DSSP file (Angstrom, degrees, kcal/mol; ACC not computed):
  #  RESIDUE AA STRUCTURE BP1 BP2  ACC     N-H-->O    O-->H-N    N-H-->O    O-->H-N    TCO  KAPPA ALPHA  PHI   PSI    X-CA   Y-CA   Z-CA
    1    1 A K              0   0    0      0, 0.0     6,-0.3     0, 0.0     3,-0.3   0.000 360.0 360.0 360.0 -45.7   -4.6    4.8  -25.2
    2    2 A R        +     0   0    0      1,-0.2     6,-0.1     5,-0.1     5,-0.0   0.875 360.0  54.9 -72.4 -32.5   -5.4    8.2  -26.6
    3    3 A A  S    S+     0   0    0      4,-0.0    -1,-0.2     2,-0.0     5,-0.0   0.797  84.2 102.9 -69.1 -27.9   -3.0   10.0  -24.2
    4    4 A Q     >  -     0   0    0     -3,-0.3     4,-0.6     1,-0.2     3,-0.1  -0.280  63.6-153.1 -56.9 135.4   -0.2    7.8  -25.3
    5    5 A S  H  > S+     0   0    0      1,-0.2     4,-2.2     2,-0.2    -1,-0.2   0.565  84.8  78.4 -88.2  -6.6    2.2    9.8  -27.6
    6    6 A T  H  > S+     0   0    0      2,-0.2     4,-2.4     1,-0.2     5,-0.2   0.946  93.5  47.7 -64.8 -49.1    3.3    6.5  -29.3
    7    7 A G  H  > S+     0   0    0     -6,-0.3     4,-2.9     1,-0.2     5,-0.2   0.908 110.8  51.9 -58.7 -41.1    0.2    6.3  -31.4
    8    8 A R  H  X S+     0   0    0     -4,-0.6     4,-2.8     1,-0.2    -1,-0.2   0.910 110.7  47.4 -61.5 -41.5    0.5    9.9  -32.4
    9    9 A S  H  < S+     0   0    0     -4,-2.2    -1,-0.2     2,-0.2    -2,-0.2   0.882 114.3  47.6 -66.9 -36.9    4.1    9.4  -33.5
   10   10 A S  H  < S+     0   0    0     -4,-2.4    -2,-0.2     1,-0.2    -1,-0.2   0.921 117.1  42.1 -69.7 -43.7    3.1    6.2  -35.5
   11   11 A F  H  < S+     0   0    0     -4,-2.9    -2,-0.2    -5,-0.2    -1,-0.2   0.900 108.4  62.8 -72.9 -40.1    0.1    8.0  -37.1
   12   12 A V  S  < S-     0   0    0     -4,-2.8    -1,-0.1    -5,-0.2     3,-0.1  -0.774  78.5-153.4 -92.2 107.4    1.9   11.3  -37.9
   13   13 A P        -     0   0    0      0, 0.0    -2,-0.1     0, 0.0     5,-0.1  -0.057  36.5 -68.4 -67.2 173.8    4.8   10.7  -40.4
   14   14 A P     >  -     0   0    0      0, 0.0     4,-1.8     0, 0.0     5,-0.2  -0.062  52.0-100.9 -54.5 163.2    7.9   13.0  -40.5
   15   15 A V  H  > S+     0   0    0      1,-0.2     4,-3.1     2,-0.2     5,-0.3   0.938 122.3  54.1 -53.9 -48.5    7.6   16.6  -41.8
   16   16 A G  H  > S+     0   0    0      1,-0.2     4,-1.9     2,-0.2    -1,-0.2   0.901 109.4  46.3 -56.9 -39.0    8.9   15.6  -45.2
   17   17 A A  H  4 S+     0   0    0      1,-0.2    -1,-0.2     2,-0.2    -2,-0.2   0.840 113.8  49.8 -70.8 -31.0    6.4   12.8  -45.7
   18   18 A N  H  X S+     0   0    0     -4,-1.8     4,-1.3     1,-0.2    -2,-0.2   0.874 112.6  45.7 -76.0 -36.5    3.6   15.2  -44.5
   19   19 A V  H  X S+     0   0    0     -4,-3.1     4,-2.9    -5,-0.2     5,-0.3   0.879 104.7  62.8 -76.6 -32.8    4.6   18.0  -46.9
   20   20 A R  H  X S+     0   0    0     -4,-1.9     4,-2.9    -5,-0.3     5,-0.2   0.968 109.8  37.1 -55.9 -59.3    5.0   15.7  -49.9
   21   21 A P  H  > S+     0   0    0      0, 0.0     4,-2.6     0, 0.0    -1,-0.2   0.888 115.5  55.6 -65.3 -36.2    1.3   14.6  -50.0
   22   22 A L  H  X S+     0   0    0     -4,-1.3     4,-2.2     1,-0.2     5,-0.2   0.968 112.5  41.7 -57.0 -54.2    0.0   18.0  -49.0
   23   23 A Q  H  X S+     0   0    0     -4,-2.9     4,-2.7     1,-0.2     5,-0.2   0.911 111.6  54.8 -64.0 -40.3    1.9   19.6  -51.9
   24   24 A A  H  X S+     0   0    0     -4,-2.9     4,-2.8    -5,-0.3     5,-0.2   0.950 109.7  47.7 -60.5 -45.7    1.0   16.9  -54.4
   25   25 A V  H  X S+     0   0    0     -4,-2.6     4,-2.0     1,-0.2    -1,-0.2   0.912 112.2  48.5 -62.7 -40.2   -2.7   17.4  -53.6
   26   26 A E  H  X S+     0   0    0     -4,-2.2     4,-2.6     2,-0.2     5,-0.2   0.925 114.0  47.2 -64.6 -45.0   -2.5   21.2  -53.9
   27   27 A V  H  X S+     0   0    0     -4,-2.7     4,-2.5     1,-0.2    -2,-0.2   0.920 112.6  48.3 -68.2 -41.9   -0.7   20.9  -57.3
   28   28 A A  H  < S+     0   0    0     -4,-2.8    -1,-0.2    -5,-0.2    -2,-0.2   0.868 113.8  47.1 -65.0 -35.3   -3.1   18.3  -58.6
   29   29 A N  H  X S+     0   0    0     -4,-2.0     4,-0.9    -5,-0.2    -2,-0.2   0.869 118.0  41.7 -75.1 -36.0   -6.1   20.4  -57.6
   30   30 A G  H  X S+     0   0    0     -4,-2.6     4,-2.5    -5,-0.2     5,-0.3   0.823 107.8  60.2 -81.2 -29.3   -4.6   23.6  -59.1
   31   31 A T  H  X S+     0   0    0     -4,-2.5     4,-2.7    -5,-0.2     5,-0.2   0.982 110.7  37.7 -62.5 -60.0   -3.2   22.0  -62.3
   32   32 A P  H  > S+     0   0    0      0, 0.0     4,-1.8     0, 0.0    -1,-0.2   0.836 117.8  52.2 -63.3 -30.7   -6.6   20.8  -63.7
   33   33 A R  H  < S+     0   0    0     -4,-0.9    -2,-0.2    -5,-0.2    -3,-0.1   0.930 114.7  40.9 -74.8 -44.4   -8.4   23.9  -62.4
   34   34 A E  H  < S+     0   0    0     -4,-2.5    -1,-0.2     1,-0.2    -3,-0.2   0.896 115.6  50.3 -70.2 -40.2   -5.9   26.3  -64.1
   35   35 A R  H  <        0   0    0     -4,-2.7    -1,-0.2    -5,-0.3    -2,-0.2   0.892 360.0 360.0 -67.3 -36.6   -5.7   24.3  -67.3
   36   36 A R     <        0   0    0     -4,-1.8    -1,-0.3    -5,-0.2    -2,-0.2   0.499 360.0 360.0 -64.8 360.0   -9.4   24.1  -67.6
């Protein structure tokens, strides 16, 4: 089950979807910190 690449593909979304949440988290963490 772990060796199957189907689970990996289902769990890991496309690059665009992965970059969106990553950037959003960095911006949210940097905005409040720099503003403070």
